[in-house]
GULUMGU-364712 format. One line per 2 residues: their letters; for each residue x, y, z of C-alpha. Coordinates in pm, 1 decimal, decimal comma, always signed. Layout:
REM residues N
a) X Y Z | ...
***
This chain:
REM residues 519
mt) +1658,9 -125,6 +184,7 | +1394,7 +138,4 +120,4
it) +1208,7 +102,8 -209,9 | +1290,7 +461,8 -306,5
sl) +1660,6 +427,4 -220,0 | +1956,7 +404,8 -454,6
ef) +2036,7 +65,9 -300,4 | +1704,7 -72,7 -421,8
aa) +1757,6 +78,8 -767,5 | +2101,0 -89,1 -784,0
fv) +1952,1 -418,7 -666,6 | +1684,8 -411,0 -940,2
mv) +1944,9 -323,9 -1204,3 | +2166,5 -618,0 -1106,5
vf) +1876,1 -863,8 -1101,4 | +1749,9 -729,5 -1434,5
av) +2095,6 -761,5 -1593,3 | +2129,6 -1125,3 -1483,8
fa) +1768,9 -1190,0 -1590,0 | +1837,0 -1045,2 -1936,4
ic) +2147,0 -1255,8 -2012,5 | +2004,1 -1585,8 -1884,3
pr) +1816,8 -1829,7 -2107,9 | +1441,2 -1782,2 -2101,7
ks) +1375,8 -2115,5 -1932,3 | +1603,9 -2020,6 -1642,9
rw) +1478,5 -1669,0 -1580,7 | +1229,4 -1775,2 -1315,5
iv) +1525,9 -1913,0 -1116,4 | +1691,7 -1569,1 -1135,6
ll) +1373,6 -1412,1 -996,2 | +1358,8 -1670,5 -715,6
ag) +1723,7 -1612,1 -622,6 | +1676,4 -1234,7 -640,8
sm) +1363,3 -1252,1 -425,3 | +1532,9 -1456,8 -155,5
lf) +1834,8 -1224,1 -164,8 | +1603,5 -922,8 -129,4
ym) +1443,0 -1078,3 +177,3 | +1778,7 -1172,1 +330,7
ia) +1897,4 -813,4 +287,8 | +1584,5 -699,9 +472,3
gl) +1688,2 -916,5 +768,8 | +1832,8 -1264,5 +805,6
ef) +1621,3 -1318,3 +1117,5 | +1307,6 -1292,7 +901,2
vp) +1406,2 -1568,8 +657,7 | +1314,6 -1872,9 +875,4
fl) +955,9 -1746,8 +904,6 | +921,7 -1708,1 +527,8
va) +1077,4 -2049,5 +462,5 | +851,0 -2209,3 +725,1
ti) +545,1 -2062,9 +554,1 | +658,7 -2180,6 +210,5
is) +734,7 -2536,8 +323,3 | +431,8 -2583,8 +549,3
iw) +184,1 -2450,7 +293,4 | +340,3 -2642,1 +3,9
ls) +347,0 -2972,3 +196,0 | -10,9 -2919,6 +311,9
sa) -136,1 -2837,7 -36,6 | +48,0 -3138,3 -180,0
ai) -109,5 -3366,1 +82,6 | -457,3 -3230,9 +10,0
gr) -399,2 -3244,7 -365,1 | -299,9 -3611,9 -343,4
iw) -615,2 -3686,9 -144,1 | -828,4 -3538,2 -422,5
er) -622,1 -3716,0 -691,3 | -667,0 -4056,5 -528,9
qr) -1036,8 -3988,8 -485,6 | -1082,0 -3901,9 -854,1
ad) -876,3 -4202,0 -966,2 | -1079,7 -4440,6 -751,4
fd) -1411,8 -4293,7 -864,8 | -1307,9 -4319,9 -1231,4
qn) -1287,1 -4698,2 -1191,0 | -1665,2 -4705,0 -1130,2
ty) -1637,8 -4960,4 -850,2 | -1808,0 -4742,3 -586,9
sp) -2180,3 -4734,8 -519,3 | -2341,7 -4390,4 -456,0
ae) -2347,4 -4459,5 -82,2 | -1981,0 -4563,8 -84,3
kk) -1887,8 -4251,4 -281,2 | -2063,1 -4033,2 -25,9
cr) -1884,8 -4206,0 +260,0 | -1547,7 -4172,3 +82,6
rq) -1603,8 -3802,4 +14,0 | -1685,1 -3738,3 +379,2
kd) -1379,6 -3930,1 +495,7 | -1145,5 -3748,5 +253,4
qr) -1306,2 -3416,8 +343,5 | -1229,9 -3470,0 +711,6
ka) -865,9 -3554,3 +633,4 | -818,9 -3251,1 +408,6
ka) -994,8 -3022,5 +655,9 | -767,6 -3134,0 +939,2
iv) -460,8 -3053,0 +727,8 | -601,4 -2708,2 +639,9
il) -679,6 -2624,1 +1001,0 | -330,8 -2725,3 +1114,3
av) -156,0 -2527,2 +838,0 | -371,4 -2217,5 +892,0
ci) -316,2 -2228,6 +1268,0 | +60,9 -2248,2 +1216,8
ni) +80,9 -1966,0 +963,1 | -184,5 -1726,7 +1092,0
gy) -112,2 -1817,9 +1454,1 | +222,0 -1636,3 +1464,8
li) +68,1 -1333,9 +1295,8 | -196,0 -1318,5 +1570,8
le) +65,5 -1380,8 +1839,6 | +298,0 -1100,7 +1730,0
ka) +7,1 -855,3 +1708,3 | -100,1 -954,4 +2060,5
ll) +253,7 -914,2 +2194,5 | +294,2 -576,4 +2026,9
yr) -40,4 -460,4 +2165,8 | +55,3 -575,5 +2514,9
aa) +391,2 -395,2 +2492,0 | +219,9 -79,4 +2367,3
ra) -31,2 -87,2 +2654,5 | +255,4 -123,0 +2901,0
nd) +462,2 +139,5 +2713,6 | +746,2 -115,2 +2710,1
ls) +968,8 -35,2 +2412,1 | +1216,5 -311,1 +2494,2
aa) +939,6 -572,9 +2488,7 | +814,5 -442,9 +2154,0
ar) +1168,6 -456,3 +2013,2 | +1199,6 -824,3 +2110,7
vi) +895,9 -920,9 +1900,3 | +1017,0 -1039,5 +1560,1
vp) +780,9 -905,4 +1294,7 | +895,4 -1048,6 +959,8
lg) +876,9 -800,3 +674,1 | +551,0 -841,1 +482,1
is) +430,0 -1133,7 +696,2 | +62,7 -1043,2 +646,6
yy) +100,6 -1030,0 +269,4 | +288,2 -1352,9 +206,6
sf) +90,3 -1538,8 +474,6 | -244,4 -1430,4 +327,4
sa) -132,2 -1515,6 -26,7 | -9,4 -1860,0 +81,5
vg) -315,9 -1940,7 +294,9 | -544,9 -1827,0 +12,4
yl) -364,7 -2065,9 -224,4 | -405,2 -2352,5 +25,6
ld) -777,9 -2287,5 +67,2 | -824,8 -2275,6 -311,1
vy) -658,5 -2617,0 -341,1 | -879,5 -2745,3 -57,6
wk) -1191,1 -2612,2 -233,1 | -1071,8 -2771,8 -562,1
ry) -1056,6 -2441,0 -746,3 | -729,8 -2551,1 -904,2
dy) -465,1 -2820,0 -867,9 | -168,5 -2791,0 -634,1
er) +178,9 -2680,8 -747,1 | +407,9 -2982,4 -764,7
nv) +735,2 -2786,9 -773,2 | +821,6 -2638,3 -432,3
fr) +1058,2 -2386,1 -590,0 | +786,9 -2258,5 -824,9
fa) +563,0 -2211,2 -523,2 | +847,1 -2041,0 -335,5
ly) +878,9 -1788,0 -619,0 | +506,6 -1713,1 -599,5
aa) +520,7 -1662,5 -221,8 | +848,9 -1468,0 -208,7
yf) +837,5 -1270,9 -537,6 | +1001,6 -948,9 -420,9
ph) +781,5 -688,2 -596,6 | +476,8 -804,2 -396,0
it) +609,7 -954,9 -74,9 | +651,8 -642,6 +139,6
qg) +331,0 -448,5 +77,6 | +119,8 -648,7 -160,9
pi) -78,8 -687,0 -367,8 | -211,4 -1004,2 -204,3
sr) -186,0 -1201,4 -524,0 | -379,2 -1516,4 -616,1
yn) -189,1 -1820,6 -733,0 | -408,6 -1868,7 -1039,1
ll) -301,8 -1517,2 -1150,3 | +51,3 -1438,5 -1028,0
gq) +155,8 -1804,6 -1003,5 | +61,2 -1863,6 -1365,6
el) +224,7 -1536,3 -1474,4 | +551,1 -1654,2 -1320,3
kk) +526,2 -1992,0 -1495,1 | +513,8 -1833,2 -1839,3
el) +823,4 -1804,5 -2054,3 | +944,7 -1460,9 -1945,2
tl) +1064,7 -1242,4 -2231,8 | +1212,2 -894,4 -2263,1
dy) +997,2 -637,9 -2440,1 | +1112,1 -281,9 -2509,7
tr) +765,5 -127,5 -2479,5 | +691,2 -308,4 -2154,3
vt) +1028,4 -211,5 -2005,6 | +989,1 +157,7 -2095,2
qg) +633,5 +168,7 -1964,3 | +745,0 -7,3 -1647,2
lq) +1009,8 +259,6 -1591,5 | +747,5 +530,4 -1647,2
lv) +529,9 +373,9 -1379,3 | +827,4 +357,2 -1141,5
lw) +904,1 +726,2 -1199,6 | +541,2 +825,6 -1135,5
gv) +531,7 +617,6 -816,8 | +853,0 +777,7 -688,5
ck) +707,5 +1124,2 -762,5 | +394,1 +1044,1 -563,2
kl) +595,3 +910,6 -272,2 | +880,0 +1161,9 -240,9
vi) +720,5 +1481,6 -367,6 | +364,6 +1447,3 -232,3
ad) +331,4 +1175,5 +33,5 | +647,3 +1243,0 +234,4
ra) +593,7 +1618,8 +222,8 | +232,4 +1584,1 +341,1
mv) +348,1 +1346,2 +615,4 | +567,0 +1620,4 +765,8
fv) +265,0 +1841,5 +831,9 | +32,5 +1556,2 +930,5
se) +275,5 +1411,8 +1185,5 | +347,9 +1744,0 +1353,0
af) -15,2 +1858,1 +1353,9 | -150,4 +1540,2 +1514,7
av) +135,1 +1538,3 +1767,0 | -12,2 +1853,6 +1926,0
td) -245,7 +1758,5 +2211,4 | -482,6 +2058,2 +2207,3
ge) -433,6 +2220,3 +1869,1 | -667,1 +2428,9 +1659,6
gm) -960,7 +2242,2 +1507,5 | -888,7 +2393,0 +1165,3
vy) -530,2 +2265,4 +1179,6 | -661,0 +1916,4 +1254,2
li) -905,3 +1937,1 +963,0 | -630,0 +2040,9 +720,7
al) -406,8 +1764,6 +859,9 | -689,0 +1512,8 +815,2
al) -739,8 +1614,0 +452,5 | -365,6 +1590,6 +389,6
dv) -356,4 +1256,3 +568,6 | -600,7 +1120,3 +310,1
vq) -378,5 +1255,1 +30,9 | -68,2 +1117,8 +202,1
iy) -195,3 +762,4 +251,6 | -322,1 +747,1 -107,0
ad) -5,3 +891,3 -264,0 | +209,2 +670,2 -39,1
fs) +29,7 +340,3 -93,9 | -57,3 +386,7 -461,5
gy) +296,1 +518,9 -517,6 | +440,1 +197,3 -377,1
md) +208,8 -8,0 -598,1 | +312,6 +189,9 -905,0
im) +681,3 +137,6 -826,5 | +646,1 -235,8 -774,0
rg) +409,7 -289,7 -1066,8 | +660,7 -102,8 -1282,3
vs) +954,0 -311,0 -1152,9 | +756,9 -629,7 -1215,4
el) +680,0 -519,4 -1571,4 | +1054,5 -503,2 -1637,2
fg) +1057,8 -881,6 -1594,2 | +743,6 -935,9 -1800,9
ve) +523,4 -1012,2 -1500,2 | +192,8 -829,2 -1450,6
le) +92,2 -769,1 -1088,3 | -271,9 -728,1 -992,6
rn) -395,4 -371,7 -961,0 | -473,5 -255,1 -610,4
fd) -645,8 +76,8 -688,2 | -921,6 +177,1 -925,2
hp) -980,5 +551,2 -866,1 | -1126,0 +505,6 -516,4
fr) -1217,9 +871,1 -470,9 | -1464,5 +842,5 -756,9
ar) -1661,5 +594,1 -545,7 | -2015,5 +700,4 -458,9
sv) -2061,8 +468,0 -160,2 | -1850,3 +314,1 +113,9
se) -1889,4 -35,2 -30,7 | -1776,7 +84,3 -372,2
fw) -1484,4 +268,8 -216,5 | -1347,5 -51,5 -63,0
rr) -1393,5 -235,1 -391,1 | -1159,3 +25,8 -540,9
wh) -907,6 +72,3 -253,5 | -661,9 -204,8 -158,9
mt) -862,0 -425,3 -391,6 | -666,2 -744,8 -329,7
lg) -705,3 -721,3 +49,8 | -1079,5 -663,6 +15,9
gw) -1102,9 -952,2 -229,2 | -911,4 -1179,1 +8,4
fk) -1138,7 -1106,3 +303,6 | -1445,4 -1143,0 +82,7
dy) -1342,6 -1482,6 -55,1 | -1185,3 -1636,6 +256,1
vy) -1382,4 -1477,4 +542,3 | -1709,5 -1322,1 +425,9
yp) -1828,8 -1592,8 +183,1 | -1734,6 -1889,8 +406,7
it) -1937,7 -1734,0 +689,2 | -2241,8 -1671,3 +468,0
is) -2253,0 -2032,4 +341,9 | -2168,8 -2194,4 +677,2
gw) -2426,0 -2419,1 +839,9 | -2445,4 -2217,1 +1160,8
hk) -2508,8 -1892,0 +972,4 | -2779,8 -2056,4 +762,8
ri) -2949,4 -2179,4 +1081,4 | -2936,3 -1829,1 +1234,0
sk) -3079,7 -1679,4 +914,6 | -3360,0 -1935,5 +905,9
ws) -3448,1 -1872,0 +1270,8 | -3443,2 -1493,2 +1224,6
kq) -3682,3 -1512,9 +926,8 | -3925,7 -1715,0 +1136,1
cl) -3901,8 -1515,5 +1460,3 | -3809,5 -1158,8 +1365,8
sp) -3941,8 -886,4 +1140,0 | -3809,3 -885,6 +780,2
rm) -3586,1 -583,5 +850,2 | -3439,1 -731,8 +1168,7
ak) -3390,0 -1069,0 +999,6 | -3199,1 -897,4 +719,2
ll) -2997,4 -700,6 +973,7 | -2891,6 -1017,7 +1155,6
aa) -2819,0 -1217,1 +839,5 | -2614,1 -937,1 +678,5
gi) -2460,2 -798,2 +996,3 | -2285,5 -1113,1 +1120,3
pi) -2057,9 -1174,6 +818,0 | -2004,5 -803,3 +747,4
mt) -1918,0 -708,1 +1105,8 | -1691,8 -1012,6 +1147,2
tw) -1508,6 -932,8 +824,3 | -1457,0 -567,1 +913,3
ll) -1351,9 -637,3 +1271,3 | -1082,5 -870,6 +1137,3
tg) -986,2 -611,6 +875,4 | -948,6 -349,4 +1148,6
iw) -732,6 -580,0 +1360,3 | -523,5 -657,6 +1052,3
hg) -457,3 -287,5 +999,4 | -319,4 -227,2 +1347,6
ng) -323,8 -282,8 +1721,4 | -535,0 -96,2 +1972,6
vg) -888,8 +17,1 +2039,5 | -874,7 +267,8 +1753,5
yv) -845,9 -5,8 +1491,9 | -1126,9 -207,2 +1651,5
aw) -1339,0 +110,2 +1639,6 | -1231,1 +153,6 +1275,1
gi) -1358,8 -196,2 +1192,3 | -1687,8 -136,1 +1376,2
yy) -1723,2 +199,5 +1199,4 | -1705,2 +49,8 +850,1
gt) -1892,5 -265,7 +944,7 | -2181,9 -57,9 +1076,9
li) -2191,6 +172,7 +773,0 | -2184,6 -111,8 +520,8
ta) -2438,7 -319,9 +713,3 | -2672,0 -20,4 +729,0
sv) -2631,8 +41,4 +355,0 | -2731,2 -320,7 +284,0
vw) -3023,3 -343,6 +526,8 | -3173,2 -2,7 +448,6
sd) -3076,3 +9,7 +79,3 | -3437,5 +62,1 -30,2
vl) -3485,3 +356,3 +205,7 | -3151,3 +517,6 +113,7
ss) -3206,8 +481,8 -261,9 | -3552,9 +641,9 -243,4
lp) -3452,3 +921,9 -5,9 | -3334,1 +1177,4 -269,9
gr) -3665,4 +1153,0 -455,2 | -3864,3 +1194,4 -134,9
ig) -3693,8 +1524,5 -52,1 | -3700,6 +1654,1 -408,0
ir) -3336,0 +1597,7 -509,2 | -3244,7 +1468,7 -854,9
ad) -3016,6 +1165,7 -831,4 | -2938,1 +1145,3 -1203,5
cf) -2723,3 +1458,1 -1235,0 | -2355,9 +1544,3 -1190,4
sy) -2405,8 +1755,0 -877,8 | -2556,6 +1461,9 -689,1
rl) -2281,4 +1226,0 -803,9 | -2025,3 +1485,0 -690,1
fq) -2200,0 +1505,2 -353,2 | -2183,5 +1126,3 -320,5
ml) -1810,6 +1122,8 -398,4 | -1739,2 +1401,8 -149,3
rt) -1949,7 +1226,6 +112,5 | -1756,6 +902,4 +62,2
gc) -1426,4 +1088,6 +89,4 | -1537,7 +1249,6 +416,8
if) -1640,8 +908,0 +552,0 | -1296,7 +772,2 +465,0
ag) -1132,8 +1069,8 +637,7 | -1348,7 +1002,0 +943,9
gr) -1223,7 +646,4 +952,6 | -864,8 +768,3 +932,2
ll) -931,3 +1000,1 +1226,1 | -1020,4 +701,6 +1446,0
tk) -664,3 +572,8 +1421,6 | -479,8 +905,1 +1455,6
gg) -343,7 +1073,7 +1765,7 | -142,9 +779,1 +1899,5
sf) -422,3 +646,3 +2123,4 | -799,8 +630,6 +2122,7
ss) -822,4 +888,5 +2401,4 | -604,5 +1127,5 +2197,9
tl) -829,5 +1070,6 +1898,2 | -1132,9 +1164,9 +2108,7
ri) -957,5 +1485,0 +2216,6 | -885,0 +1570,6 +1853,1
ir) -1249,6 +1512,1 +1760,5 | -1357,8 +1737,3 +2047,9
qi) -1124,7 +2013,4 +1927,1 | -1260,8 +1986,5 +1572,5
it) -1619,0 +2016,0 +1697,7 | -1568,5 +2290,7 +1957,1
nt) -1263,7 +2489,0 +1842,0 | -1272,1 +2520,6 +1463,2
hv) -1249,3 +2864,4 +1300,8 | -1082,7 +2993,8 +986,3
lp) -837,1 +3231,9 +1155,9 | -535,8 +2992,3 +1136,6
lf) -565,6 +2999,1 +756,7 | -478,7 +3370,3 +752,0
tg) -234,6 +3412,4 +1042,5 | +51,4 +3199,3 +910,5
em) -8,7 +2932,2 +1173,2 | +3,5 +2663,5 +906,2
mg) +373,2 +2741,3 +860,8 | +446,1 +2620,4 +1213,2
yg) +409,9 +2250,0 +1138,8 | +722,7 +2167,2 +940,0
ln) +633,4 +2317,0 +601,1 | +729,9 +2665,8 +484,9
gl) +563,5 +2863,3 +206,9 | +763,5 +2702,4 -74,6
nw) +686,6 +2352,4 +48,3 | +317,6 +2435,9 +67,2
qi) +329,0 +2556,8 -293,5 | +505,1 +2237,5 -407,1
li) +257,5 +2023,4 -216,8 | -46,9 +2199,5 -361,5
ig) +93,6 +2180,5 -716,5 | +171,8 +1811,3 -659,9
ic) -182,5 +1740,1 -541,3 | -325,6 +1921,5 -844,3
ll) -97,0 +1717,3 -1073,1 | -207,5 +1395,9 -902,7
ag) -574,3 +1489,8 -948,0 | -510,4 +1577,0 -1313,4
ve) -347,4 +1242,3 -1386,5 | -634,7 +1064,7 -1208,5
ll) -881,8 +1242,7 -1438,4 | -676,5 +1148,8 -1745,7
qv) -669,5 +784,8 -1636,0 | -1048,1 +775,0 -1649,6
kg) -1024,2 +839,6 -2025,5 | -754,0 +576,1 -2080,5
ev) -408,8 +463,5 -1977,5 | -178,3 +764,1 -1948,3
rg) +124,6 +560,0 -2051,8 | -50,5 +479,8 -2378,1
mi) -123,3 +849,2 -2430,9 | +243,6 +929,8 -2375,1
ar) +353,1 +655,1 -2615,0 | +151,0 +817,5 -2894,7
qn) +343,2 +1145,8 -2861,8 | +658,6 +1241,1 -3050,9
lp) +994,1 +1129,1 -2911,6 | +1118,8 +1478,8 -2806,1
fr) +798,6 +1544,7 -2612,0 | +816,7 +1206,3 -2439,3
wm) +1173,8 +1268,5 -2326,2 | +1081,5 +1615,1 -2204,6
ly) +823,1 +1450,6 -1977,6 | +1071,7 +1189,8 -1850,9
la) +1341,7 +1447,6 -1777,2 | +1089,9 +1679,6 -1611,7
gm) +974,1 +1393,9 -1388,0 | +1328,2 +1303,3 -1287,3
lv) +1411,4 +1668,6 -1223,5 | +1103,1 +1711,3 -1003,2
vl) +1202,9 +1409,0 -794,4 | +1565,4 +1520,7 -759,0
vy) +1487,7 +1884,4 -678,9 | +1156,5 +1863,8 -492,7
gv) +1168,5 +1517,4 -339,2 | +1181,3 +1516,7 +41,4
yg) +1553,0 +1466,5 +104,4 | +1821,2 +1609,3 +330,4
sa) +1885,6 +1660,7 +699,3 | +1567,1 +1862,7 +747,3
ys) +1354,2 +1562,4 +662,5 | +1359,3 +1187,6 +703,7
te) +1201,5 +991,0 +421,6 | +920,1 +790,0 +573,3
gf) +878,6 +418,4 +514,2 | +573,8 +315,2 +316,4
ay) +254,4 +317,7 +521,7 | +156,6 -46,1 +462,5
qn) +508,8 -189,9 +464,8 | +516,1 -344,9 +813,7
f) +173,7 -509,3 +818,9
***
C-alpha cells in the first residue's frame, strides 16, 4: 500500500471515521488497531518481527524498571550504609546491563543479519537468495525507536511504560513506522497518551501538509527520478549529463523524503498527534555538521545520543584521550579523541543507509570531513581573514551554503551507479569528459523526460525553493490561514489539480517507492 495511493487514502479515511465516532478515552485503541492493520496489509510475514520487538523491549524495560524501583524503595528506608548502597548499585547495574545487552542483541541482531545476507546475495548476484531474506517494513525505524526507549529507561531518563498496549502503539504507530521519524518515547509516547481530540484547524492544516507532500513526491521527486535513473544507468555517459543527474538526485531525495514526512505529519495531525520534525531547511546549512543537524534530524539525534555520546564518556575512550594528551601533540591528541567517536558513528550511519563498499565510503567521507572540521576549526575559521575575504556578508554565507550542497551531492555520488566501481567510472567521466555541448544539442531529452516534463520539473523546483524561502519567515500554513476563504480554496484546488494533471502517473511511468521506506 503506497503512501500516495488511493488505497492508503481510503485506509486513513476509514481509521479517521472510526476515530471520530469513538469516545475520547478509546481513541488510542483505534489508532493501535489501525496501526496493526496497516502493518498486516503491508505483509503478514512481517508481523511476527514487529510483535517480537514490542514484547522483548517491553519485558526488558519492565524488568529494568522494577530493578530501579526496588532500589529506590530500599534506599528510602535508610537502612543501607554508604558502602552497602554502592555495592547494591553495582549489583543492580550489572543485572540491568545484562538485560539491555540481551535485548539489544536480539533486536539489532536481526537487522545486522539481514543486511549481511543481502550484501552477500548482492555480491554473488543471487536474486533468489536476496528474495528469501525477510526484511520487515520499517525495521530500522521501529527497532531504533524501541531500543532508544529501552536505553533511556536503563539510564533512568524516565520511567518504563507499564501498559504493553500503550507501548505497542508507540512502536507501531503507522504514520512513523515505515520511514520515521525515529521518535522518542518521552515525546511521541506522551503525545499518544494524551486525550486525543478533533480540531477543525488542525485537521485542515494537516490536509494542507498532506497535499504539499504529495505534490513534492509525485510532481517533483518521481519526475526527477526518471532522469536520474536513466542517466546513471549509462556506463560511459557524458560528464555534463552526470552532473545534471547529480543535481537532480539531490532535489529528488529531498523532495521524496521531505514529501513523505509532510504526508505522514499531516496524517498524524488529523488524529491530534504531533510528530517530530525531520527537516529544518538543510540547504541553508553553512557546514557539513550543521547540514546533518537539519537533515533526517531524528536519525542524527539517535546516533548522537546512543552511539556518539556513550563512546565519548566510556572508560576506554577516556583512557585513550588521557594517553594521547600525554604522548602526542595537542593537534594529534584532539584528532584521536574526536576522530574515534565521529568515525565510528558515521561508519555505522553509512552501513545503516545501505549495503556495499559505497556506503562504507560514504560513512568515511562524512566522518573525515566532520572530524577535520572539529580538529582544525581554528584554522578554518581564520582562513577567510587571512586571504582577505569578508566572512560577515551575504556572499560568503551563500558560498558556504553552495559548498555544503556540493559536499552533499558528492556524498550522494559515492552511492550511485549500482556499484563502487561504476561510481568511480562516473567520477572519471565527470572529471575528464565534461563540456556544455549536451545542454544545447537536445541530448537531455534522451533520458526519459521530454520538453514539457522538463518545464514542469523546473517550475516545480522553483516552487519548492519559493516555499522554502517563505518558511524561513514563518509557517506557510499560518500565512494561508490568514487569507480570505476564496483565495484559500483557490490554492487548495490548484494544488489538487497540479497533482492530478502533472503527477507522474500512467503506463509511461512507474511511481517510485519512497527512498527511505525499506531501511
